[in-house]
N, CA, C and O atoms as a GROMACS GRO file, in nm:
protein
  480
    1MET      N    1   0.086  -0.122  -0.003
    1MET     CA    2  -0.004  -0.001   0.000
    1MET      C    3   0.092   0.130  -0.004
    1MET      O    4   0.193   0.141   0.067
    2PHE      N    5   0.056   0.214  -0.082
    2PHE     CA    6   0.133   0.339  -0.092
    2PHE      C    7   0.073   0.447  -0.004
    2PHE      O    8  -0.049   0.463   0.007
    3ALA      N    9   0.165   0.521   0.060
    3ALA     CA   10   0.125   0.640   0.139
    3ALA      C   11   0.092   0.749   0.053
    3ALA      O   12   0.158   0.776  -0.048
    4THR      N   13  -0.024   0.822   0.096
    4THR     CA   14  -0.056   0.939   0.013
    4THR      C   15   0.035   1.064   0.058
    4THR      O   16   0.070   1.084   0.174
    5PRO      N   17   0.064   1.138  -0.042
    5PRO     CA   18   0.142   1.263  -0.012
    5PRO      C   19   0.080   1.353   0.089
    5PRO      O   20  -0.043   1.360   0.091
    6PRO      N   21   0.148   1.420   0.171
    6PRO     CA   22   0.084   1.505   0.270
    6PRO      C   23   0.031   1.636   0.189
    6PRO      O   24   0.092   1.691   0.097
    7THR      N   25  -0.088   1.673   0.239
    7THR     CA   26  -0.150   1.794   0.175
    7THR      C   27  -0.144   1.908   0.278
    7THR      O   28  -0.153   2.024   0.236
    8HIS      N   29  -0.131   1.885   0.405
    8HIS     CA   30  -0.117   1.991   0.499
    8HIS      C   31   0.021   2.014   0.541
    8HIS      O   32   0.092   1.918   0.572
    9HIS      N   33   0.068   2.147   0.546
    9HIS     CA   34   0.195   2.180   0.577
    9HIS      C   35   0.189   2.291   0.689
    9HIS      O   36   0.107   2.382   0.684
   10ILE      N   37   0.280   2.277   0.788
   10ILE     CA   38   0.289   2.375   0.892
   10ILE      C   39   0.408   2.476   0.859
   10ILE      O   40   0.518   2.432   0.826
   11LEU      N   41   0.384   2.591   0.868
   11LEU     CA   42   0.487   2.698   0.852
   11LEU      C   43   0.532   2.739   0.994
   11LEU      O   44   0.448   2.767   1.080
   12ARG      N   45   0.661   2.742   1.017
   12ARG     CA   46   0.714   2.770   1.151
   12ARG      C   47   0.824   2.885   1.130
   12ARG      O   48   0.884   2.893   1.023
   13ALA      N   49   0.849   2.972   1.234
   13ALA     CA   50   0.963   3.064   1.243
   13ALA      C   51   1.076   2.984   1.296
   13ALA      O   52   1.069   2.920   1.402
   14VAL      N   53   1.186   2.990   1.215
   14VAL     CA   54   1.306   2.908   1.248
   14VAL      C   55   1.428   2.993   1.244
   14VAL      O   56   1.446   3.072   1.151
   15LEU      N   57   1.508   2.979   1.337
   15LEU     CA   58   1.638   3.059   1.339
   15LEU      C   59   1.735   2.997   1.234
   15LEU      O   60   1.757   2.875   1.234
   16HIS      N   61   1.791   3.079   1.147
   16HIS     CA   62   1.878   3.041   1.037
   16HIS      C   63   1.999   3.134   1.029
   16HIS      O   64   1.989   3.256   1.045
   17LEU      N   65   2.124   3.065   1.002
   17LEU     CA   66   2.246   3.142   0.983
   17LEU      C   67   2.259   3.173   0.836
   17LEU      O   68   2.270   3.080   0.757
   18ASN      N   69   2.258   3.295   0.796
   18ASN     CA   70   2.261   3.339   0.659
   18ASN      C   71   2.423   3.332   0.634
   18ASN      O   72   2.499   3.418   0.678
   19GLN      N   73   2.462   3.228   0.562
   19GLN     CA   74   2.607   3.213   0.525
   19GLN      C   75   2.657   3.338   0.443
   19GLN      O   76   2.771   3.382   0.459
   20ARG      N   77   2.576   3.387   0.366
   20ARG     CA   78   2.622   3.497   0.278
   20ARG      C   79   2.661   3.625   0.354
   20ARG      O   80   2.762   3.690   0.328
   21ASP      N   81   2.576   3.654   0.447
   21ASP     CA   82   2.607   3.788   0.522
   21ASP      C   83   2.661   3.756   0.665
   21ASP      O   84   2.702   3.846   0.739
   22ASN      N   85   2.660   3.628   0.702
   22ASN     CA   86   2.709   3.586   0.827
   22ASN      C   87   2.628   3.644   0.944
   22ASN      O   88   2.681   3.690   1.044
   23THR      N   89   2.492   3.639   0.924
   23THR     CA   90   2.400   3.700   1.030
   23THR      C   91   2.291   3.590   1.047
   23THR      O   92   2.268   3.500   0.966
   24TYR      N   93   2.228   3.610   1.164
   24TYR     CA   94   2.122   3.512   1.196
   24TYR      C   95   1.986   3.577   1.159
   24TYR      O   96   1.965   3.694   1.189
   25GLU      N   97   1.896   3.505   1.096
   25GLU     CA   98   1.766   3.549   1.059
   25GLU      C   99   1.657   3.450   1.106
   25GLU      O  100   1.683   3.332   1.129
   26THR      N  101   1.541   3.501   1.119
   26THR     CA  102   1.417   3.414   1.152
   26THR      C  103   1.356   3.394   1.026
   26THR      O  104   1.304   3.489   0.967
   27VAL      N  105   1.358   3.272   0.976
   27VAL     CA  106   1.303   3.247   0.841
   27VAL      C  107   1.188   3.156   0.847
   27VAL      O  108   1.169   3.090   0.949
   28ILE      N  109   1.113   3.147   0.750
   28ILE     CA  110   0.989   3.054   0.744
   28ILE      C  111   1.044   2.910   0.700
   28ILE      O  112   1.112   2.891   0.600
   29GLY      N  113   1.004   2.814   0.789
   29GLY     CA  114   1.027   2.674   0.755
   29GLY      C  115   0.906   2.604   0.730
   29GLY      O  116   0.801   2.646   0.779
   30ILE      N  117   0.907   2.498   0.656
   30ILE     CA  118   0.786   2.431   0.604
   30ILE      C  119   0.803   2.278   0.636
   30ILE      O  120   0.907   2.219   0.606
   31HIS      N  121   0.704   2.219   0.693
   31HIS     CA  122   0.706   2.070   0.732
   31HIS      C  123   0.574   2.012   0.718
   31HIS      O  124   0.484   2.078   0.771
   32PRO      N  125   0.541   1.908   0.663
   32PRO     CA  126   0.649   1.822   0.593
   32PRO      C  127   0.679   1.883   0.458
   32PRO      O  128   0.602   1.969   0.413
   33ARG      N  129   0.784   1.843   0.392
   33ARG     CA  130   0.835   1.889   0.269
   33ARG      C  131   0.724   1.864   0.166
   33ARG      O  132   0.675   1.751   0.164
   34PRO      N  133   0.678   1.959   0.079
   34PRO     CA  134   0.581   1.927  -0.018
   34PRO      C  135   0.639   1.834  -0.127
   34PRO      O  136   0.760   1.836  -0.148
   35GLN      N  137   0.562   1.758  -0.195
   35GLN     CA  138   0.611   1.659  -0.302
   35GLN      C  139   0.653   1.732  -0.425
   35GLN      O  140   0.619   1.849  -0.446
   36ARG      N  141   0.727   1.663  -0.507
   36ARG     CA  142   0.786   1.714  -0.631
   36ARG      C  143   0.682   1.768  -0.724
   36ARG      O  144   0.717   1.861  -0.797
   37SER      N  145   0.570   1.727  -0.730
   37SER     CA  146   0.472   1.777  -0.826
   37SER      C  147   0.413   1.923  -0.795
   37SER      O  148   0.352   1.986  -0.881
   38TYR      N  149   0.434   1.966  -0.676
   38TYR     CA  150   0.389   2.091  -0.646
   38TYR      C  151   0.475   2.198  -0.682
   38TYR      O  152   0.597   2.182  -0.682
   39GLN      N  153   0.419   2.314  -0.715
   39GLN     CA  154   0.499   2.433  -0.767
   39GLN      C  155   0.602   2.489  -0.679
   39GLN      O  156   0.700   2.551  -0.723
   40LEU      N  157   0.580   2.465  -0.548
   40LEU     CA  158   0.664   2.525  -0.459
   40LEU      C  159   0.811   2.449  -0.440
   40LEU      O  160   0.908   2.506  -0.389
   41THR      N  161   0.811   2.330  -0.484
   41THR     CA  162   0.926   2.245  -0.461
   41THR      C  163   1.064   2.297  -0.522
   41THR      O  164   1.172   2.267  -0.469
   42ARG      N  165   1.055   2.372  -0.627
   42ARG     CA  166   1.177   2.419  -0.688
   42ARG      C  167   1.246   2.529  -0.603
   42ARG      O  168   1.362   2.560  -0.625
   43TYR      N  169   1.176   2.582  -0.513
   43TYR     CA  170   1.229   2.684  -0.423
   43TYR      C  171   1.263   2.633  -0.280
   43TYR      O  172   1.302   2.709  -0.192
   44LEU      N  173   1.247   2.512  -0.265
   44LEU     CA  174   1.277   2.450  -0.128
   44LEU      C  175   1.432   2.434  -0.113
   44LEU      O  176   1.503   2.399  -0.207
   45ARG      N  177   1.475   2.459   0.004
   45ARG     CA  178   1.615   2.439   0.037
   45ARG      C  179   1.629   2.381   0.170
   45ARG      O  180   1.561   2.424   0.263
   46HIS      N  181   1.725   2.272   0.190
   46HIS     CA  182   1.749   2.216   0.321
   46HIS      C  183   1.858   2.310   0.386
   46HIS      O  184   1.949   2.361   0.320
   47ALA      N  185   1.840   2.327   0.521
   47ALA     CA  186   1.940   2.400   0.598
   47ALA      C  187   1.948   2.339   0.734
   47ALA      O  188   1.850   2.288   0.787
   48ARG      N  189   2.059   2.345   0.786
   48ARG     CA  190   2.089   2.303   0.926
   48ARG      C  191   2.084   2.423   1.013
   48ARG      O  192   2.158   2.519   0.997
   49PRO      N  193   1.988   2.415   1.112
   49PRO     CA  194   1.985   2.540   1.206
   49PRO      C  195   2.107   2.541   1.299
   49PRO      O  196   2.167   2.436   1.322
   50PRO      N  197   2.143   2.657   1.350
   50PRO     CA  198   2.256   2.660   1.428
   50PRO      C  199   2.232   2.596   1.565
   50PRO      O  200   2.121   2.596   1.619
   51LYS      N  201   2.344   2.543   1.620
   51LYS     CA  202   2.338   2.471   1.755
   51LYS      C  203   2.286   2.593   1.859
   51LYS      O  204   2.329   2.708   1.847
   52PRO      N  205   2.199   2.558   1.953
   52PRO     CA  206   2.158   2.641   2.045
   52PRO      C  207   2.262   2.690   2.144
   52PRO      O  208   2.249   2.798   2.200
   53SER      N  209   2.372   2.604   2.167
   53SER     CA  210   2.486   2.631   2.250
   53SER      C  211   2.598   2.547   2.215
   53SER      O  212   2.579   2.433   2.172
   54PRO      N  213   2.722   2.600   2.232
   54PRO     CA  214   2.838   2.514   2.205
   54PRO      C  215   2.846   2.401   2.305
   54PRO      O  216   2.920   2.306   2.281
   55PHE      N  217   2.773   2.405   2.420
   55PHE     CA  218   2.785   2.297   2.514
   55PHE      C  219   2.668   2.192   2.484
   55PHE      O  220   2.654   2.096   2.560
   56THR      N  221   2.587   2.209   2.377
   56THR     CA  222   2.487   2.112   2.343
   56THR      C  223   2.546   2.011   2.252
   56THR      O  224   2.608   2.043   2.150
   57ALA      N  225   2.523   1.881   2.292
   57ALA     CA  226   2.578   1.766   2.211
   57ALA      C  227   2.486   1.734   2.089
   57ALA      O  228   2.528   1.697   1.979
   58GLU      N  229   2.361   1.751   2.120
   58GLU     CA  230   2.258   1.714   2.018
   58GLU      C  231   2.257   1.812   1.897
   58GLU      O  232   2.247   1.934   1.911
   59GLU      N  233   2.268   1.751   1.778
   59GLU     CA  234   2.263   1.824   1.651
   59GLU      C  235   2.118   1.859   1.626
   59GLU      O  236   2.032   1.772   1.640
   60PRO      N  237   2.087   1.985   1.589
   60PRO     CA  238   1.953   2.010   1.548
   60PRO      C  239   1.906   1.948   1.420
   60PRO      O  240   1.993   1.928   1.336
   61LYS      N  241   1.783   1.913   1.392
   61LYS     CA  242   1.745   1.850   1.270
   61LYS      C  243   1.748   1.959   1.164
   61LYS      O  244   1.742   2.079   1.192
   62CYS      N  245   1.757   1.906   1.034
   62CYS     CA  246   1.755   1.989   0.928
   62CYS      C  247   1.618   2.055   0.907
   62CYS      O  248   1.517   1.999   0.950
   63ILE      N  249   1.611   2.160   0.849
   63ILE     CA  250   1.484   2.234   0.828
   63ILE      C  251   1.466   2.258   0.669
   63ILE      O  252   1.564   2.260   0.594
   64THR      N  253   1.337   2.275   0.627
   64THR     CA  254   1.324   2.315   0.492
   64THR      C  255   1.286   2.451   0.485
   64THR      O  256   1.184   2.489   0.542
   65THR      N  257   1.364   2.535   0.416
   65THR     CA  258   1.339   2.681   0.404
   65THR      C  259   1.294   2.705   0.253
   65THR      O  260   1.317   2.623   0.164
   66ILE      N  261   1.232   2.817   0.233
   66ILE     CA  262   1.181   2.844   0.107
   66ILE      C  263   1.255   2.972   0.039
   66ILE      O  264   1.248   3.082   0.093
   67GLN      N  265   1.320   2.953  -0.073
   67GLN     CA  266   1.391   3.051  -0.142
   67GLN      C  267   1.292   3.146  -0.204
   67GLN      O  268   1.186   3.108  -0.254
   68HIS      N  269   1.333   3.277  -0.199
   68HIS     CA  270   1.248   3.380  -0.254
   68HIS      C  271   1.243   3.362  -0.405
   68HIS      O  272   1.347   3.342  -0.467
   69PRO      N  273   1.122   3.368  -0.467
   69PRO     CA  274   1.122   3.337  -0.620
   69PRO      C  275   1.185   3.438  -0.707
   69PRO      O  276   1.230   3.406  -0.817
   70VAL      N  277   1.191   3.569  -0.658
   70VAL     CA  278   1.257   3.678  -0.736
   70VAL      C  279   1.399   3.705  -0.693
   70VAL      O  280   1.492   3.707  -0.774
   71GLU      N  281   1.414   3.725  -0.562
   71GLU     CA  282   1.548   3.741  -0.498
   71GLU      C  283   1.613   3.611  -0.460
   71GLU      O  284   1.617   3.573  -0.343
   72GLN      N  285   1.661   3.546  -0.555
   72GLN     CA  286   1.695   3.397  -0.531
   72GLN      C  287   1.821   3.389  -0.448
   72GLN      O  288   1.867   3.275  -0.433
   73HIS      N  289   1.879   3.481  -0.395
   73HIS     CA  290   1.998   3.477  -0.316
   73HIS      C  291   1.958   3.468  -0.160
   73HIS      O  292   2.044   3.455  -0.073
   74ARG      N  293   1.826   3.476  -0.135
   74ARG     CA  294   1.774   3.468  -0.005
   74ARG      C  295   1.654   3.385   0.015
   74ARG      O  296   1.596   3.338  -0.083
   75VAL      N  297   1.613   3.364   0.135
   75VAL     CA  298   1.495   3.276   0.169
   75VAL      C  299   1.393   3.371   0.234
   75VAL      O  300   1.425   3.479   0.285
   76TRP      N  301   1.268   3.324   0.229
   76TRP     CA  302   1.161   3.406   0.293
   76TRP      C  303   1.189   3.420   0.444
   76TRP      O  304   1.231   3.320   0.502
   77CYS      N  305   1.169   3.529   0.509
   77CYS     CA  306   1.181   3.554   0.644
   77CYS      C  307   1.053   3.552   0.716
   77CYS      O  308   0.950   3.568   0.650
   78ALA      N  309   1.049   3.534   0.837
   78ALA     CA  310   0.921   3.522   0.911
   78ALA      C  311   0.846   3.658   0.918
   78ALA      O  312   0.724   3.658   0.933
   79HIS      N  313   0.911   3.769   0.910
   79HIS     CA  314   0.839   3.897   0.912
   79HIS      C  315   0.770   3.927   0.772
   79HIS      O  316   0.696   4.024   0.758
   80GLU      N  317   0.800   3.837   0.672
   80GLU     CA  318   0.736   3.852   0.543
   80GLU      C  319   0.622   3.754   0.524
   80GLU      O  320   0.588   3.719   0.411
   81LEU      N  321   0.561   3.708   0.635
   81LEU     CA  322   0.453   3.606   0.626
   81LEU      C  323   0.342   3.657   0.542
   81LEU      O  324   0.296   3.581   0.456
   82PRO      N  325   0.290   3.787   0.557
   82PRO     CA  326   0.187   3.825   0.472
   82PRO      C  327   0.213   3.818   0.318
   82PRO      O  328   0.125   3.780   0.241
   83GLU      N  329   0.336   3.856   0.277
   83GLU     CA  330   0.364   3.845   0.134
   83GLU      C  331   0.384   3.700   0.085
   83GLU      O  332   0.353   3.661  -0.028
   84PHE      N  333   0.440   3.622   0.184
   84PHE     CA  334   0.457   3.471   0.152
   84PHE      C  335   0.330   3.418   0.144
   84PHE      O  336   0.314   3.341   0.050
   85THR      N  337   0.229   3.438   0.221
   85THR     CA  338   0.094   3.384   0.218
   85THR      C  339   0.032   3.421   0.083
   85THR      O  340  -0.020   3.334   0.014
   86ALA      N  341   0.036   3.545   0.046
   86ALA     CA  342  -0.015   3.598  -0.085
   86ALA      C  343   0.057   3.515  -0.195
   86ALA      O  344  -0.010   3.469  -0.288
   87TYR      N  345   0.179   3.496  -0.186
   87TYR     CA  346   0.248   3.409  -0.291
   87TYR      C  347   0.191   3.266  -0.302
   87TYR      O  348   0.160   3.216  -0.410
   88LEU      N  349   0.179   3.204  -0.187
   88LEU     CA  350   0.119   3.066  -0.172
   88LEU      C  351  -0.028   3.070  -0.228
   88LEU      O  352  -0.066   2.983  -0.307
   89LEU      N  353  -0.102   3.162  -0.190
   89LEU     CA  354  -0.247   3.165  -0.248
   89LEU      C  355  -0.245   3.173  -0.402
   89LEU      O  356  -0.327   3.115  -0.473
   90GLY      N  357  -0.145   3.250  -0.449
   90GLY     CA  358  -0.130   3.267  -0.587
   90GLY      C  359  -0.089   3.139  -0.672
   90GLY      O  360  -0.115   3.128  -0.792
   91ILE      N  361  -0.028   3.051  -0.603
   91ILE     CA  362   0.007   2.918  -0.664
   91ILE      C  363  -0.076   2.804  -0.633
   91ILE      O  364  -0.041   2.689  -0.660
   92GLY      N  365  -0.197   2.837  -0.569
   92GLY     CA  366  -0.298   2.737  -0.551
   92GLY      C  367  -0.309   2.682  -0.400
   92GLY      O  368  -0.399   2.605  -0.368
   93TYR      N  369  -0.217   2.724  -0.314
   93TYR     CA  370  -0.240   2.675  -0.184
   93TYR      C  371  -0.356   2.742  -0.113
   93TYR      O  372  -0.402   2.847  -0.158
   94THR      N  373  -0.402   2.689  -0.010
   94THR     CA  374  -0.503   2.754   0.082
   94THR      C  375  -0.465   2.752   0.227
   94THR      O  376  -0.401   2.659   0.276
   95VAL      N  377  -0.505   2.858   0.296
   95VAL     CA  378  -0.485   2.854   0.436
   95VAL      C  379  -0.585   2.781   0.511
   95VAL      O  380  -0.705   2.799   0.492
   96ASP      N  381  -0.534   2.689   0.606
   96ASP     CA  382  -0.637   2.603   0.678
   96ASP      C  383  -0.660   2.682   0.801
   96ASP      O  384  -0.591   2.660   0.901
   97THR      N  385  -0.761   2.780   0.799
   97THR     CA  386  -0.788   2.860   0.918
   97THR      C  387  -0.824   2.788   1.040
   97THR      O  388  -0.787   2.834   1.148
   98ASP      N  389  -0.900   2.671   1.036
   98ASP     CA  390  -0.942   2.601   1.144
   98ASP      C  391  -0.822   2.537   1.218
   98ASP      O  392  -0.812   2.550   1.340
   99LEU      N  393  -0.728   2.469   1.145
   99LEU     CA  394  -0.615   2.407   1.217
   99LEU      C  395  -0.521   2.514   1.258
   99LEU      O  396  -0.455   2.498   1.361
  100THR      N  397  -0.509   2.627   1.185
  100THR     CA  398  -0.418   2.734   1.233
  100THR      C  399  -0.475   2.788   1.363
  100THR      O  400  -0.396   2.806   1.455
  101ARG      N  401  -0.597   2.814   1.381
  101ARG     CA  402  -0.660   2.867   1.505
  101ARG      C  403  -0.634   2.764   1.616
  101ARG      O  404  -0.588   2.798   1.725
  102THR      N  405  -0.663   2.639   1.586
  102THR     CA  406  -0.644   2.531   1.686
  102THR      C  407  -0.502   2.534   1.742
  102THR      O  408  -0.482   2.534   1.863
  103LEU      N  409  -0.405   2.536   1.654
  103LEU     CA  410  -0.269   2.527   1.689
  103LEU      C  411  -0.223   2.647   1.762
  103LEU      O  412  -0.142   2.636   1.854
  104ARG      N  413  -0.272   2.762   1.724
  104ARG     CA  414  -0.232   2.891   1.800
  104ARG      C  415  -0.290   2.895   1.945
  104ARG      O  416  -0.223   2.936   2.040
  105GLU      N  417  -0.414   2.851   1.956
  105GLU     CA  418  -0.490   2.841   2.081
  105GLU      C  419  -0.436   2.741   2.177
  105GLU      O  420  -0.451   2.756   2.298
  106SER      N  421  -0.372   2.634   2.124
  106SER     CA  422  -0.322   2.528   2.209
  106SER      C  423  -0.196   2.585   2.281
  106SER      O  424  -0.171   2.549   2.397
  107GLY      N  425  -0.118   2.669   2.216
  107GLY     CA  426   0.003   2.731   2.272
  107GLY      C  427   0.121   2.641   2.294
  107GLY      O  428   0.216   2.674   2.365
  108THR      N  429   0.111   2.514   2.222
  108THR     CA  430   0.220   2.426   2.241
  108THR      C  431   0.340   2.444   2.148
  108THR      O  432   0.442   2.378   2.167
  109THR      N  433   0.330   2.533   2.047
  109THR     CA  434   0.441   2.571   1.970
  109THR      C  435   0.440   2.725   1.950
  109THR      O  436   0.359   2.785   1.880
  110ARG      N  437   0.539   2.779   2.019
  110ARG     CA  438   0.552   2.933   2.002
  110ARG      C  439   0.607   2.988   1.871
  110ARG      O  440   0.598   3.106   1.838
  111ASP      N  441   0.662   2.894   1.801
  111ASP     CA  442   0.715   2.938   1.663
  111ASP      C  443   0.633   2.904   1.555
  111ASP      O  444   0.673   2.917   1.439
  112PHE      N  445   0.504   2.857   1.589
  112PHE     CA  446   0.405   2.820   1.477
  112PHE      C  447   0.364   2.950   1.417
  112PHE      O  448   0.339   3.047   1.489
  113LEU      N  449   0.354   2.955   1.280
  113LEU     CA  450   0.299   3.071   1.208
  113LEU      C  451   0.162   3.034   1.138
  113LEU      O  452   0.066   3.109   1.156
  114LEU      N  453   0.150   2.932   1.067
  114LEU     CA  454   0.035   2.916   0.972
  114LEU      C  455   0.033   2.769   0.926
  114LEU      O  456   0.136   2.705   0.905
  115SER      N  457  -0.089   2.720   0.912
  115SER     CA  458  -0.119   2.588   0.850
  115SER      C  459  -0.170   2.609   0.703
  115SER      O  460  -0.266   2.683   0.682
  116VAL      N  461  -0.109   2.549   0.609
  116VAL     CA  462  -0.159   2.567   0.473
  116VAL      C  463  -0.178   2.433   0.413
  116VAL      O  464  -0.115   2.335   0.453
  117ARG      N  465  -0.268   2.429   0.312
  117ARG     CA  466  -0.293   2.306   0.233
  117ARG      C  467  -0.258   2.319   0.096
  117ARG      O  468  -0.294   2.417   0.032
  118SER      N  469  -0.186   2.221   0.042
  118SER     CA  470  -0.150   2.232  -0.102
  118SER      C  471  -0.262   2.195  -0.192
  118SER      O  472  -0.358   2.127  -0.155
  119ALA      N  473  -0.244   2.247  -0.321
  119ALA     CA  474  -0.341   2.219  -0.422
  119ALA      C  475  -0.350   2.081  -0.442
  119ALA      O  476  -0.250   2.010  -0.427
  120PRO      N  477  -0.482   2.027  -0.482
  120PRO     CA  478  -0.492   1.880  -0.502
  120PRO      C  479  -0.432   1.848  -0.646
  120PRO      O  480  -0.429   1.733  -0.688
   0.00000   0.00000   0.00000
């Protein structure tokens, strides 16, 4: 039996080291990674978040960031969520307002931004 590709994706604010400028940014991360057939996949980039402390032995898990479609030298930042949401709506994604509200009200993830659903 084949697993169906995920259609719901969670957008989170994730700390990211910009190697080009050697600065830290809070960027938009997406999980789970959209499938290859979706329009967004050509802009997805894997990144390893910085260690929280030099004394931490545990390596952080890789995150999936989204490259800006026009300014391709950078990724979408969390403060650009309204523009990024408009971009997603333009390529056929929808905002899952019920799940977004539920996750925000639960308070379990402080870095949660939005829940989106990919086009069928």
